[in-house]
N, C-alpha and C positions, 0 to 999 in steps of 0.2 A: 207875433210875426217880426217885430222890431229886433228882438234878441236873435232870432234865426238869421236875419239879414246881417246883423252886426257880427255874428260868429262867422258867417260865410266870408264877409269882407276881411276879418282878421286872419282867417286861414289862408285867404288868397294873397295876403301881403307877405306871408312867410315865404322865404326863398326855398324853392324846391331844389333838390339835388340833381346835378347832371353828371353822369358817371364816366365821362371820358373826354378825350381831346377832339370834340366835334361840336357842331352848332356854334353857339356864341364862344365856345372855348376851342374852336378849331385852330390848328397851328398858325394859320395865316393871320389870326387876330391877335397874336402875342407879339411882344417886342423882345428881340434878342439884342443885347448890348454886350460889348466887350471892350476892355481897355486896350490890350495889345493883340491877343490871340485867343482863339477858342472857337467852338462851334456848337451848334445844336443839330441833332439828327432827329427829324420828325417822321422818318420813314416807317416807324413802328406805330404811328398814330392811326386810329384813335386809341389804341390800347396803352401806348407808352411813348416816351421821348427820352433822349439821352443828351446830356450837356457835358461837353468836354472843355476843361480849362486849358490854360496856356502851357506850352512846353517848348518855347523857341530858343532856350539857352541864354536868354538875355540877362538873367539874374534879377529882373524887376518883378514886382508884384503885379499880378494880373487877376481880373475878375470877369467871368463870363456869366451873364444872367439872362433868364427867360421869364418875363413877367406880363401880367395883364391886370386890368381893373376888375374886381369882383362885380358880377352883373346884378347881384342882389345881396341882401342880408342872408346869412346862412352858414353852412359848414363847408370849410375848405379842408379836404383830406386827401391823403396820398400815401403810397408805399414808396420807399426809396432804397436804393442799394448804391454803395460807394466803392469804387475800385481805383487803384493806382499802383504803379510799381515803385513810386517814390516812398521814402521813409515817412512814417507818421509825423505830423506837425508841419509839413511843407505844403500840403494841399488839403483842402477840406470842402465839404458840401454843406449847404444850409438852405433856408427858405426865408421868404419875405412875407410879412403882413404889414401893410402900410410902408413906412420908411424904416422899419425895424428889421434887422437881419438876425435870424436865429441860426446858430451853428448846430449842425447835426452830428458830424463826425470828421475827424482827421485821420482815422485809422482805416486803412484799406481792408476791404472784406466785410465791412459792417453794413447793416441794413436795419430797417424799421418802418414804423407807420406813424403818421401824424394826423391829428384831427383838431382843428381850431375853428372857433366862430369868428366870422368876419362881417364887416358892414359893406353895403353896396359902395363901390368906388374905391375900396381899399386895394392897394397894389398887393397882388399875390403872385407867387412864383418861387423860383429857385436860383441858386448861384453856386458856382464852383470857383474857389479862390486858389491861386498858386502863389505862394510867397516868393518863389525864386524863378518860376518858369523853367525849371530844369529837372532832369532825372526822371521824367515820366509825368504825364498829365493826370490830373484827377478827373474821374468820370462819374457822373451821377445818372443813374437810371431811375426815372420816375414812372410809376405805373399805378393803376387803380385810382387815378385822379378823380375827385369829385369836387365840383365847384357849384356855388349857389346860382340859380337862375330865377328870374321872376316867374311866379306861378302863372299858368295860362288863365286868361280871363280877368286878370287883376284890374285892368282899366275898365272893362265892361261892368264888373261888380261895383267898382267905385262910382261909376255913372248911375247905376241902378240905385245905389244907396243915396246918392245926392237927389235923385228924382223922388225917392220915397220920402225923404226928409222934407223936401219942398212941397210935395203933395200933402203931407201931414199938416204943415203949417197953414195951408190954405183952408183946411177943413174946419 
């Protein structure tokens, strides 16, 4: 019985996947940050979101980001598509894990999928950079997002495990 309980507790601690922008990952729980200009369109949620970088003609570098803390250990995955009318190299899209920025592409018309393991509390999300904020904004569409969530009943199972251990010691 001890092994069964230990296995149940171990399985409950693993982050379950949550497959869209809802629940703990609903758009209102995310942080949108921008240096100069940019926007995030969450009207496609829970299926997708769109992040648009700067294009105000300033000539200054701009970063628009949409981030949240991972709710549990587990898999952070998503599909992405990048578009822009600007020349390659002047705008690009990428994603965060923790404080690390990973570039995906600076070539308009590219797309792909990402799947990475993260820890609870890691910053996860996406960014669009515009080197010059001119000649057309970079746009990132994010879909098929999956973020880790705590498995249901984790606290209840931990409590049951503690009671089982306590009861065993008294016997």
